[in-house]
Residue frames as qw, qx, qy, qz and C-alpha x, y, z in Angstrom:
[[0.728, 0.419, 0.538, 0.065, -10.95, 9.71, 16.49],
 [0.382, 0.919, -0.079, -0.063, -9.70, 12.72, 14.51],
 [0.235, -0.734, 0.626, 0.120, -6.17, 11.97, 15.62],
 [0.685, -0.024, 0.722, 0.096, -6.61, 8.34, 14.53],
 [0.639, 0.700, 0.320, 0.020, -7.83, 9.53, 11.10],
 [0.099, 0.929, -0.343, -0.101, -4.83, 11.92, 10.85],
 [0.463, -0.475, 0.740, 0.115, -2.52, 9.05, 11.68],
 [0.722, 0.276, 0.633, 0.047, -4.20, 6.80, 9.15],
 [0.494, 0.866, 0.066, -0.035, -3.94, 9.48, 6.41],
 [0.076, -0.832, 0.540, 0.098, -0.28, 10.00, 7.21],
 [0.607, -0.220, 0.759, 0.080, 0.29, 6.31, 7.13],
 [0.699, 0.533, 0.477, 0.023, -1.48, 5.96, 3.84],
 [0.327, 0.930, -0.147, -0.087, 0.43, 8.89, 2.31],
 [0.320, -0.632, 0.696, 0.121, 3.75, 7.27, 3.44],
 [0.683, 0.082, 0.722, 0.074, 2.70, 3.95, 1.91],
 [0.589, 0.774, 0.228, -0.048, 1.74, 5.73, -1.32],
 [0.103, 0.897, -0.419, -0.098, 5.11, 7.49, -1.53],
 [0.451, -0.401, 0.788, 0.122, 6.92, 4.19, -0.94],
 [0.699, 0.371, 0.612, 0.002, 4.83, 2.50, -3.56],
 [0.466, 0.881, -0.009, -0.083, 5.56, 5.24, -6.09],
 [0.137, -0.784, 0.594, 0.115, 9.24, 5.04, -5.29],
 [0.597, -0.106, 0.790, 0.083, 9.27, 1.27, -5.73],
 [0.673, 0.617, 0.406, -0.030, 7.35, 1.66, -9.02],
 [0.246, 0.926, -0.254, -0.129, 9.86, 4.19, -10.24],
 [0.321, -0.572, 0.747, 0.105, 12.72, 1.87, -9.35],
 [0.690, 0.178, 0.702, 0.005, 10.97, -1.00, -11.04],
 [0.580, 0.791, 0.173, -0.093, 10.39, 0.98, -14.22],
 [0.034, 0.848, -0.513, -0.127, 14.03, 2.08, -14.21],
 [0.490, -0.302, 0.816, 0.052, 15.10, -1.58, -13.81],
 [0.701, 0.464, 0.538, -0.062, 12.75, -2.66, -16.66],
 [0.387, 0.901, -0.140, -0.134, 14.29, 0.04, -18.94],
 [0.163, -0.694, 0.694, 0.102, 17.77, -1.17, -18.11],
 [0.646, 0.003, 0.763, -0.016, 16.69, -4.79, -18.73],
 [0.661, 0.680, 0.303, -0.093, 15.30, -3.85, -22.09],
 [0.195, 0.880, -0.416, -0.123, 18.54, -2.02, -23.03],
 [0.392, -0.473, 0.787, 0.045, 20.42, -5.11, -22.02],
 [0.710, 0.263, 0.652, -0.033, 18.27, -7.41, -24.08],
 [0.557, 0.819, 0.105, -0.090, 18.45, -5.13, -27.10],
 [0.139, -0.809, 0.528, 0.216, 22.28, -5.02, -26.87],
 [0.929, 0.324, -0.178, 0.017, 24.28, -7.10, -29.22],
 [0.606, -0.664, 0.423, 0.116, 27.25, -8.81, -27.76],
 [0.636, 0.621, -0.456, -0.034, 30.37, -9.65, -29.67],
 [0.917, -0.081, -0.283, 0.268, 33.05, -12.19, -28.85],
 [0.582, 0.016, -0.299, 0.756, 35.54, -11.28, -26.15],
 [0.199, -0.715, -0.100, -0.662, 33.22, -8.48, -24.81],
 [0.330, 0.095, -0.711, 0.613, 34.31, -7.88, -21.28],
 [0.330, -0.058, 0.332, -0.882, 30.90, -6.48, -20.20],
 [0.612, -0.094, -0.650, -0.441, 28.87, -9.70, -20.32],
 [0.084, 0.020, -0.838, 0.538, 28.36, -10.26, -16.53],
 [0.382, -0.557, -0.634, -0.377, 24.94, -11.07, -15.17],
 [0.109, -0.434, 0.359, -0.819, 23.76, -8.76, -12.33],
 [0.499, -0.278, -0.818, 0.070, 22.71, -11.32, -9.80],
 [0.206, -0.236, -0.520, 0.795, 22.73, -8.84, -6.90],
 [0.268, 0.063, -0.105, -0.956, 20.38, -6.51, -8.72],
 [0.542, -0.184, -0.675, -0.465, 17.93, -9.36, -9.43],
 [0.454, -0.306, -0.754, 0.364, 17.92, -10.36, -5.78],
 [0.020, -0.238, -0.305, 0.922, 17.26, -6.74, -4.75],
 [0.404, -0.045, -0.424, -0.809, 14.48, -6.58, -7.34],
 [0.536, -0.283, -0.782, -0.143, 12.89, -9.71, -5.84],
 [0.303, -0.289, -0.600, 0.682, 13.22, -8.21, -2.32],
 [0.145, 0.128, 0.017, -0.981, 11.62, -5.04, -3.47],
 [0.486, -0.172, -0.604, -0.608, 8.72, -6.86, -4.97],
 [0.514, -0.317, -0.773, 0.194, 8.22, -8.79, -1.75],
 [0.153, -0.238, -0.372, 0.884, 8.35, -5.54, 0.25],
 [0.315, -0.008, -0.259, -0.913, 5.76, -3.95, -2.08],
 [0.526, -0.260, -0.756, -0.288, 3.55, -7.02, -1.67],
 [0.419, -0.358, -0.675, 0.491, 3.77, -6.79, 2.13],
 [0.022, -0.155, -0.133, 0.979, 3.18, -3.06, 2.02],
 [0.426, -0.144, -0.454, -0.769, 0.02, -3.52, -0.03],
 [0.538, -0.336, -0.773, 0.009, -1.21, -6.24, 2.37],
 [0.268, -0.316, -0.492, 0.766, -0.64, -3.85, 5.30],
 [0.166, 0.045, -0.135, -0.976, -2.48, -1.09, 3.43],
 [0.510, -0.246, -0.642, -0.517, -5.45, -3.38, 2.72],
 [0.493, -0.355, -0.732, 0.309, -5.52, -4.55, 6.32],
 [0.118, -0.219, -0.300, 0.921, -5.51, -0.97, 7.53],
 [0.329, -0.086, -0.356, -0.870, -8.35, -0.06, 5.20],
 [0.554, -0.289, -0.746, -0.229, -10.31, -3.02, 6.41],
 [0.369, -0.347, -0.629, 0.590, -9.85, -2.06, 10.06],
 [0.078, 0.107, 0.061, -0.989, -10.99, 1.47, 9.33],
 [0.488, -0.171, -0.509, -0.688, -14.14, 0.25, 7.57],
 [0.523, -0.340, -0.773, 0.115, -14.89, -2.16, 10.46],
 [0.223, -0.262, -0.467, 0.815, -14.51, 0.69, 12.95],
 [0.247, 0.020, -0.162, -0.955, -16.89, 2.88, 10.92],
 [0.543, -0.274, -0.701, -0.371, -19.44, -0.02, 10.80],
 [0.453, -0.328, -0.715, 0.420, -19.24, -0.42, 14.54],
 [0.040, -0.176, -0.191, 0.965, -19.79, 3.31, 14.99],
 [0.400, -0.139, -0.463, -0.779, -22.82, 3.18, 12.74],
 [0.550, -0.364, -0.746, -0.097, -24.38, 0.46, 14.81],
 [0.323, -0.342, -0.539, 0.699, -23.72, 2.31, 18.07],
 [0.113, 0.112, 0.000, -0.987, -25.19, 5.48, 16.70],
 [0.454, -0.230, -0.619, -0.599, -28.29, 3.70, 15.39],
 [0.493, -0.387, -0.751, 0.210, -28.89, 2.19, 18.80],
 [0.198, -0.276, -0.343, 0.876, -28.42, 5.56, 20.44],
 [0.242, -0.047, -0.309, -0.919, -30.80, 7.13, 17.99],
 [0.502, -0.340, -0.738, -0.295, -33.41, 4.50, 18.70],
 [0.412, -0.398, -0.631, 0.523, -33.12, 5.06, 22.46],
 [0.025, -0.157, -0.077, 0.984, -33.50, 8.85, 22.00],
 [0.383, -0.157, -0.518, -0.749, -36.60, 8.32, 19.96],
 [0.518, -0.386, -0.763, 0.023, -38.05, 5.92, 22.56],
 [0.306, -0.356, -0.487, 0.737, -37.43, 8.44, 25.30],
 [0.129, 0.050, -0.183, -0.973, -38.96, 11.26, 23.19],
 [0.457, -0.258, -0.651, -0.548, -42.00, 9.14, 22.57],
 [0.453, -0.396, -0.726, 0.332, -42.37, 8.28, 26.27],
 [0.172, -0.331, -0.298, 0.879, -42.19, 11.96, 27.19],
 [0.335, 0.750, 0.552, -0.143, -44.67, 12.92, 24.54]]
């Protein structure tokens, strides 16, 4: 059980690092977008291309973040369910021990 918890902590830390990295990239892209929107273009400006590839990568990153958060929530749900099951088992064991103690006096 300890190994499982260590694995879960490691998994959650990795997910957090990935989430922080994606957040940093997203903030950087937002800054770049704001700079682009604030920029004034003149006629015959050669730097007026639209970065379609970056937009697609941004969309993929958002989808990956969404999937990662779903996995994180699912993992947390499984951990909580396991703890609930353990509580029920321990309560049953506790009751049996009390019954045996009462029978023995």
